[in-house]
Structure formats: structure tokens, C-alpha cells
Wavefront OBJ file of the C-alpha trace (Angstrom):
o trace
v 34.332 5.089 -70.696
v 34.185 1.943 -72.790
v 36.906 -0.452 -72.339
v 38.841 -2.106 -75.591
v 39.734 -5.610 -74.758
v 40.527 -8.546 -76.903
v 42.057 -12.142 -76.515
v 45.288 -10.718 -77.043
v 44.943 -7.810 -75.097
v 42.861 -8.770 -71.958
v 42.104 -6.223 -68.944
v 43.317 -7.305 -65.508
v 40.543 -8.264 -63.238
v 41.434 -5.315 -60.814
v 40.696 -2.945 -63.531
v 37.431 -4.547 -64.288
v 36.343 -4.372 -60.511
v 37.348 -0.589 -60.161
v 35.175 0.292 -63.382
v 32.363 -1.463 -61.912
v 32.720 0.157 -58.462
v 32.973 3.610 -60.207
v 29.762 2.844 -62.287
v 27.897 1.758 -59.322
v 29.219 4.588 -56.945
v 27.459 6.954 -59.526
v 24.152 5.489 -58.933
v 21.857 7.381 -56.582
v 19.973 6.071 -53.772
v 16.655 3.994 -54.565
v 13.516 2.534 -52.773
v 13.186 -1.075 -52.725
v 10.329 -3.303 -51.501
v 11.697 -6.634 -50.100
v 11.502 -9.044 -47.329
v 14.081 -9.381 -44.608
v 15.393 -13.030 -45.123
v 18.189 -12.839 -42.509
v 19.316 -10.320 -39.878
v 22.567 -10.220 -37.822
v 23.593 -7.403 -35.455
v 27.477 -6.904 -34.753
v 28.948 -4.050 -32.891
v 26.680 -1.494 -33.858
v 26.430 -2.403 -37.692
v 23.498 -4.698 -39.036
v 23.816 -7.131 -41.640
v 20.742 -8.076 -43.489
v 19.690 -10.323 -46.577
v 16.968 -8.781 -48.709
v 14.641 -11.166 -50.706
v 12.278 -10.355 -53.705
v 8.876 -10.848 -52.724
v 8.240 -13.124 -55.612
v 11.311 -14.281 -57.307
v 14.009 -16.153 -55.898
v 16.495 -13.337 -55.708
v 18.402 -11.996 -52.631
v 21.036 -9.321 -51.877
v 23.144 -8.295 -49.002
v 22.512 -4.783 -47.312
v 24.070 -3.205 -44.295
v 23.049 -0.237 -41.978
v 23.749 1.307 -38.583
v 21.819 -0.346 -35.676
v 20.422 3.042 -35.054
v 18.362 2.914 -38.138
v 16.803 -0.198 -37.156
v 16.024 0.906 -33.427
v 14.265 4.115 -34.789
v 11.720 1.938 -36.478
v 8.199 2.037 -34.626
v 7.895 -1.404 -34.604
v 10.626 -4.252 -34.206
v 12.414 -5.155 -37.639
v 12.799 -8.936 -37.695
v 13.215 -11.625 -40.090
v 10.589 -12.256 -42.403
v 9.347 -8.811 -42.064
v 8.107 -7.021 -45.134
v 9.642 -3.343 -45.461
v 10.473 -0.573 -47.897
v 14.083 0.614 -47.817
v 15.969 3.794 -49.002
v 19.367 2.229 -50.157
v 22.507 3.260 -52.310
v 24.117 0.507 -54.389
v 27.598 -0.312 -53.222
v 30.352 -2.624 -54.883
v 33.213 -4.052 -52.675
v 35.853 -4.343 -55.274
v 38.276 -6.504 -53.260
v 35.697 -9.154 -53.013
v 33.830 -8.398 -56.027
v 30.414 -8.287 -54.303
v 27.354 -6.095 -54.622
v 25.525 -4.805 -51.626
v 22.924 -2.080 -50.349
v 23.868 0.592 -48.081
v 20.175 1.207 -46.201
v 19.736 4.680 -45.041
v 15.814 4.280 -44.012
v 13.559 1.273 -43.298
v 9.703 1.322 -43.180
v 7.991 -1.483 -42.145
v 5.021 -2.536 -44.565
v 1.783 -4.728 -44.579
v 1.310 -6.206 -40.991
v 4.614 -4.433 -39.566
v 2.666 -0.898 -40.861
v -0.385 -1.946 -38.976
v 1.631 -2.785 -35.819
v 3.520 0.483 -36.149
v 0.120 2.461 -36.161
v -1.380 0.537 -33.129
v 1.836 1.448 -31.288
v 1.630 5.064 -32.120
v -2.134 4.930 -31.215
v -1.075 2.985 -27.839
v 1.247 5.661 -26.844
v -1.062 8.491 -27.280
v -3.932 6.773 -25.387
v -1.443 5.808 -22.726
v -0.363 9.469 -22.357
v -3.799 10.385 -21.580
v -3.993 7.795 -18.965
v -6.755 5.427 -20.299
v -4.649 2.468 -19.356
v -3.644 3.580 -16.014
v -3.903 0.775 -13.294
v -5.476 3.085 -10.816
v -8.769 3.212 -12.870
v -9.300 -0.585 -13.131
v -12.482 -1.712 -11.312
v -12.596 -4.968 -9.438
v -14.986 -7.926 -10.773
v -17.871 -8.737 -8.444
v -17.446 -12.138 -6.618
v -20.803 -13.360 -7.870
v -22.484 -11.018 -10.577
v -26.316 -10.626 -10.619
v -26.122 -10.509 -14.492
v -23.407 -10.637 -16.987
v -23.621 -8.645 -19.995
v -22.055 -10.339 -23.097
v -21.090 -8.746 -26.262
v -20.019 -11.173 -29.081
v -20.902 -12.379 -32.521
v -24.251 -14.247 -32.973
v -23.972 -18.022 -32.766
v -20.087 -17.793 -32.406
v -17.660 -20.096 -30.841
v -16.849 -17.545 -28.363
v -20.278 -17.101 -27.469
v -20.706 -20.995 -26.832
v -17.628 -21.357 -24.923
v -18.433 -18.467 -22.375
v -22.043 -19.650 -21.901
v -21.428 -23.255 -21.477
v -18.315 -23.073 -19.456
v -19.898 -20.416 -17.213
v -22.975 -22.607 -16.401
v -20.970 -25.543 -15.933
v -19.250 -23.566 -13.242
v -22.194 -21.828 -11.685
v -25.643 -23.251 -13.041
v -27.700 -20.166 -11.905
v -25.528 -17.479 -13.528
v -27.523 -14.887 -15.748
v -26.440 -13.524 -19.047
v -27.713 -10.738 -20.848
v -26.363 -11.258 -24.548
v -25.872 -8.683 -27.283
v -24.976 -9.542 -30.561
v -22.603 -7.327 -32.532
v -20.367 -7.334 -35.607
v -17.060 -8.722 -34.496
v -15.303 -7.865 -38.013
v -15.406 -5.103 -40.408
v -15.459 -1.237 -40.568
v -18.805 -1.206 -38.831
v -17.783 -3.499 -35.962
v -16.419 -0.904 -33.633
v -19.585 1.246 -33.789
v -21.749 -1.867 -33.288
v -19.851 -3.101 -30.158
v -19.815 0.672 -28.730
v -23.921 0.646 -29.103
v -24.065 -2.517 -27.368
v -21.675 -1.542 -24.611
v -23.622 1.536 -23.889
v -26.855 -0.246 -23.891
v -25.678 -2.809 -21.128
v -23.953 -0.035 -19.214
v -27.405 1.356 -18.649
v -28.792 -1.896 -17.490
v -28.790 -2.071 -13.427
v -29.031 -5.651 -13.426
v -25.755 -6.002 -15.113
v -22.637 -6.013 -12.761
v -19.913 -6.916 -15.385
v -19.705 -6.638 -19.022
v -17.494 -8.984 -21.457
v -16.454 -8.390 -25.101
v -15.484 -11.659 -26.568
v -14.366 -12.833 -29.845
v -12.234 -15.868 -31.093
v -8.635 -15.577 -32.778
v -8.103 -14.116 -36.116
v -5.220 -11.983 -38.094
v -4.291 -8.447 -37.105
v -6.749 -7.005 -39.833
v -9.634 -8.964 -38.153
v -8.888 -7.810 -34.737
v -8.433 -3.928 -35.842
v -11.960 -3.040 -34.577
v -10.776 -3.816 -31.064
v -7.964 -1.166 -31.120
v -10.455 1.488 -32.344
v -9.916 4.841 -30.650
v -13.574 5.139 -30.144
v -14.171 1.956 -28.446
v -11.214 2.255 -26.263
v -12.643 5.589 -25.179
v -16.297 4.183 -24.451
v -14.625 1.329 -22.497
v -12.897 3.701 -20.260
v -16.067 6.032 -19.796
v -18.476 3.183 -18.491
v -18.873 2.756 -14.842
v -19.516 -0.993 -15.147
v -16.555 -3.108 -15.006
v -15.414 -4.651 -18.455
v -13.629 -7.835 -19.346
v -12.003 -8.228 -22.656
v -11.586 -11.551 -24.168
v -10.596 -11.155 -27.637
v -8.694 -13.816 -29.617
v -6.005 -16.199 -28.123
v -3.068 -15.535 -25.734
v -0.632 -13.899 -28.217
v -3.366 -11.435 -29.585
v -3.118 -8.073 -27.861
v -5.482 -5.529 -29.141
v -5.871 -2.177 -27.268
v -8.969 -3.213 -25.691
v -6.965 -5.586 -23.527
v -5.176 -2.656 -22.244
v -8.217 -0.369 -21.151
v -10.485 -3.075 -20.023
v -10.422 -3.662 -16.288
v -9.794 -7.689 -16.725
v -8.029 -9.283 -19.725
v -8.963 -12.919 -20.244
v -6.424 -14.657 -22.637
v -9.187 -16.702 -24.143
v -12.996 -16.908 -24.046
v -13.018 -20.049 -21.890
v -10.625 -18.336 -19.586
v -13.158 -15.276 -19.346
v -15.770 -17.768 -18.080
v -13.541 -19.108 -15.391
v -12.995 -15.517 -14.069
v -16.510 -14.304 -14.500
v -17.903 -16.912 -11.939
v -16.633 -19.400 -9.151
v -16.804 -23.075 -9.705
v -19.770 -24.317 -7.457
v -18.125 -27.506 -6.812
v -14.876 -25.783 -5.505
v -17.057 -23.307 -3.568
v -18.856 -26.196 -1.821
v -15.758 -28.219 -1.283
v -14.103 -24.965 0.263
v -17.334 -24.611 2.648
v -17.195 -28.241 3.542
v -13.466 -27.780 4.486
v -14.231 -24.593 6.424
v -16.890 -26.101 8.233
v -14.688 -29.147 9.050
v -11.996 -26.798 10.148
v -14.306 -24.614 12.376
v -15.577 -27.872 13.966
v -12.116 -29.199 14.717
v -11.170 -25.631 16.009
v -14.414 -25.490 18.247
v -13.694 -29.056 19.503
v -10.146 -28.313 20.148
v -11.039 -25.074 22.068
v -13.805 -26.736 24.010
v -11.354 -29.518 25.087
v -8.548 -27.391 25.930
v -10.993 -25.192 28.177
v -12.334 -28.250 29.914
v -8.931 -29.562 30.699
v -8.164 -26.000 32.119
v -11.375 -26.010 34.250
v -10.512 -29.474 35.509
v -7.177 -28.266 36.486
v -8.518 -25.249 38.252
v -10.878 -27.270 40.333
v -8.096 -29.428 41.555
v -6.455 -26.529 43.031
v -6.623 -25.998 47.070
v -8.219 -22.732 46.668
v -11.040 -24.239 44.507
v -11.565 -27.270 46.778
v -11.761 -24.913 49.831
v -12.597 -21.218 48.709
v -12.699 -19.915 52.098
v -9.137 -20.667 52.535
v -8.143 -17.518 50.606
v -10.604 -15.625 52.558
v -8.982 -16.866 55.745
v -5.461 -16.203 54.792
v -6.537 -12.671 53.704
v -8.440 -12.215 57.184
v -5.361 -13.526 59.163
v -3.338 -10.981 57.210
v -5.663 -8.278 58.075
v -5.972 -9.121 61.589
v -1.974 -9.206 61.802
v -1.744 -5.566 60.215
v -4.559 -4.461 62.511
v -2.732 -5.792 65.740
v 0.591 -4.157 64.606
v -1.152 -1.069 63.986
v -2.759 -0.920 67.328
v 0.540 -1.735 68.847
v 2.294 0.873 66.990
v -0.502 3.412 67.700
v -0.324 2.637 71.502
v 3.260 2.740 71.764
v 3.408 6.139 70.006
v 0.603 7.352 72.122
v 2.579 6.342 75.167
v 5.796 7.951 74.212
v 3.931 11.028 73.327
v 2.247 11.011 76.706
v 5.646 10.844 78.317
v 7.006 13.833 76.211
v 3.988 15.944 77.026
v 4.654 15.207 80.937
v 8.290 16.213 80.612
v 7.215 19.412 78.725
v 4.460 20.228 81.316
v 7.105 19.775 84.158
v 9.360 22.342 82.504
v 6.817 24.537 82.009
v 5.630 24.521 85.408
v 9.290 24.990 86.659
v 9.523 27.995 84.540
v 6.003 29.310 85.443
v 5.791 32.494 87.889
v 3.340 30.598 89.604
v 5.729 28.039 90.853
v 7.677 31.061 92.071
v 5.004 32.397 94.020
v 4.224 28.939 95.669
v 7.498 28.972 97.025
v 6.770 32.300 99.122
v 7.378 34.891 96.791
v 5.076 37.672 95.952
v 4.754 40.185 92.977
v 3.715 43.960 93.508
v 1.826 45.739 90.917
v 0.590 49.180 90.642
v -2.952 50.233 90.198
v -2.549 50.046 86.166
v -1.120 46.406 86.361
v 2.476 47.370 86.148
v 4.829 45.098 87.974
v 7.019 46.882 90.456
v 10.561 46.311 89.730
v 12.199 49.096 91.618
v 11.504 51.248 94.729
v 11.689 54.283 92.516
v 8.369 53.365 90.908
v 6.548 53.441 94.560
v 6.420 56.492 96.647
v 4.747 56.781 100.258
v 0.878 56.345 100.197
v 0.726 54.594 96.946
v -1.859 51.625 96.800
v -0.192 48.504 95.430
v -1.579 45.092 94.788
v 0.631 42.304 96.280
v -0.083 38.865 94.173
v 0.433 35.611 96.086
v 0.159 32.098 94.813
v -3.399 31.621 96.205
v -4.810 35.381 95.556
v -4.071 38.996 95.834
v -3.586 41.653 98.960
v -4.223 45.290 98.746
v -1.652 47.186 100.724
v -0.472 50.899 100.976
v 2.948 52.019 100.755
v 4.367 53.908 103.884
v 7.890 53.906 103.177
v 10.557 52.916 100.752
v 14.276 51.830 101.572
v 16.810 51.001 98.913
v 19.199 48.140 99.275
v 22.247 50.142 99.817
v 20.653 52.448 102.186
v 19.487 49.380 104.236
v 23.189 48.080 104.391
v 24.386 51.431 105.510
l 1 2 3 4 5 6 7 8 9 10 11 12 13 14 15 16 17 18 19 20 21 22 23 24 25 26 27 28 29 30 31 32 33 34 35 36 37 38 39 40 41 42 43 44 45 46 47 48 49 50 51 52 53 54 55 56 57 58 59 60 61 62 63 64 65 66 67 68 69 70 71 72 73 74 75 76 77 78 79 80 81 82 83 84 85 86 87 88 89 90 91 92 93 94 95 96 97 98 99 100 101 102 103 104 105 106 107 108 109 110 111 112 113 114 115 116 117 118 119 120 121 122 123 124 125 126 127 128 129 130 131 132 133 134 135 136 137 138 139 140 141 142 143 144 145 146 147 148 149 150 151 152 153 154 155 156 157 158 159 160 161 162 163 164 165 166 167 168 169 170 171 172 173 174 175 176 177 178 179 180 181 182 183 184 185 186 187 188 189 190 191 192 193 194 195 196 197 198 199 200 201 202 203 204 205 206 207 208 209 210 211 212 213 214 215 216 217 218 219 220 221 222 223 224 225 226 227 228 229 230 231 232 233 234 235 236 237 238 239 240 241 242 243 244 245 246 247 248 249 250 251 252 253 254 255 256 257 258 259 260 261 262 263 264 265 266 267 268 269 270 271 272 273 274 275 276 277 278 279 280 281 282 283 284 285 286 287 288 289 290 291 292 293 294 295 296 297 298 299 300 301 302 303 304 305 306 307 308 309 310 311 312 313 314 315 316 317 318 319 320 321 322 323 324 325 326 327 328 329 330 331 332 333 334 335 336 337 338 339 340 341 342 343 344 345 346 347 348 349 350 351 352 353 354 355 356 357 358 359 360 361 362 363 364 365 366 367 368 369 370 371 372 373 374 375 376 377 378 379 380 381 382 383 384 385 386 387 388 389 390 391 392 393 394 395 396 397 398 399 400 401 402 403 404 405 406 407 408 409
């Protein structure tokens, strides 16, 4: 509603502020294109200053930190964005601001967002997996170089590589390094070099440029082609801050074309110096070993055993003689004891033998079947007996038998 005021009937400031707040509160959300002039995070809330792209005009804005974090690319000061915002008026301070509901990066930020999405998709397929990285040869027979014709990158790589290793051999394939046809041109050169058996490593090189200039080296077709070739591929695109997707799929990333030349071939001067140093170290080690062995041989020759080698044999021979003598004495002693024991046993056996009894005058009577007569009941008159004496047998015939008891009676 219109407010009627006059010099005699002015309206309070608070009323004017409330009317402005109500009017602005009825406004809907709008899409705004601007540049972020200032950005501050504080306890989950972001405070921004949006600046017009052409006019010297700025306005404050606020949003939740989650809205900034949801952006596919980092939102920083100086970024060009499109925001969905609702105007808000803060009556106590009389300030106008925008409440941001969505932020979309534009221009370079949008390109970075697209590249980030492509990077995530290709990484999910495993194209950037370090397990697939192939090592560079120590000294390649041939180096395939894909670069722009008469470019600074070509000159840097060729000159620096030949300064390091004069005999290095390059197979150069010129291709478009910028524009819509660049990726297809580079892919064709890459496939031709990959079929060349004399090429051990392929380098794709270009100087620096803007994000738009380097877009061909983030082309999905080129990324897949590099991943598919069996020959190691080195990426030398732009300068250190430039990171096209080719850097991620390549087996080796060089920060600059000059760095690529240093990685491709060793420095002949450094290698010769290294060989000379190793030769000197080897000579020193061999001399030290020979001197150590010579001192050892001299020390061994001064030992008594080396001065008179038979000394050791004599010592061992004396030991053997001593052992042999002890063995003989031990065996002789054992035989003597055993002989005595045998004599004692023989005496006992003889003492217990029936022959010894017979030698004392006793005789043994046997029947005809060899049975020893132990009782008179075994013998009847006229029975033939054999009487065994110590020195022979006597045949007799029994005429009579008498018992002891009967004899005593």
C-alpha cells in the first residue's frame, strides 16, 4: 500500500524499513550471473560478495556451506557463476542481500566440472590404475614424438635430448595440437607409431595454453587410445600446473617438454662420469682385496705349521701311535682276564663232570639199552651190564643182587 507522508507528517524509519522488507519478501527467486569477489566460510555458513561482470556493482549473499561443497568444481574467489537466489532485506541494518539456493560454475569453471566428471568415469573403469603403468626403457632404440610442426615443444625435446645423448633417434609425427580435429589427428599418429617396432617409447608434447587450448588432451577417445597401446607413452603437455587427463593415463608424466627430454635418455656425461667412478671404485676394491689376501697369506706362511708342514703330520702320527698302544694294552689286558675266567670256568666244569668222578675210582653201570642202573631192582640175575670206567667199558653178567638193608642184616 502507498504510504502518505509529508514534512508535517513524516513516517518513522522503522516503518519504512518494514515496508521495504515486506515488499522484497514477496519477490520470488531469480537466476543471477555474477563473479565471486569475496568468499568467507564461518560455522557452516558462507558469506559472499557478488560482483557484476561489467558494471562496478556488488551485493552481499549468504548460503549454506553444503551448497558450495555440492559443486562439481571448487568455488573460489574470482570464479564466474550462475546462482539461484532469493532477495532478502534485513530491516535492523537496512541491508539488502541474496540468499543463495544453488550455485553453478560457468566459463572455465564449467569446463573444469565437465573434465572432473569425465575423469571420475574413466577412473572408475581403471584407465588410470597405476598397475597398468609401463616402465620406460633405459636407452630406447627409437623415440616416437607427436607434436606440432616447428613448435617450441618439438625444438626443446629434440635439442635437449641430443645434448644429453647425441646418438638418440627420433621418429617425429606432426599433428594438430589445438582445435576440434586435434584429438583425432593425435590418435592417428599414436597408432602409427605404436605399430613401428623400432619405437620403444612415444611422447606427446605441446607447450602451455589455456584450458580451452588443452581440451583435446582430455578427449575420451585419446585417453582410451593411449591406454590401449602396448608401447610406453609419456605425456609432456603444457607447464607444471596444467593437468589434462592425458597426464593421468600416460605411463609417465613430464611437467614440461624439457623435462620430457631429461626423462627419455640419460645424460652421456653423467653416465661416463658414473662409469669412471665405478671403475675407480672397482679398482680400489680389487687392490684392497689383494692387499688383504696378501697380508693373510704372509701371516699364514709365518705359522709353524707352514714353516714345517710335517709337524702337523708328526703330531697326528704320535697321537695315532699312542692310541694304538693303548688299544693293544687294553685288548691284551682284556684277553688275559678272559683267559683267566675261562680257566676258572673250565676247572668248575671239570669238577662237576662225571668223568672226574670216574677218575677217582667210581664206575657207572648201564643196561643194554644205555639206561644207567640206579637201583638193584633194575637188575636181575644173568643180565648183561656194561660198566663204564674212566678209561673204558667192561661187559659183565650179574650173578646176584643184594640190597643194602639186607647186607646190613
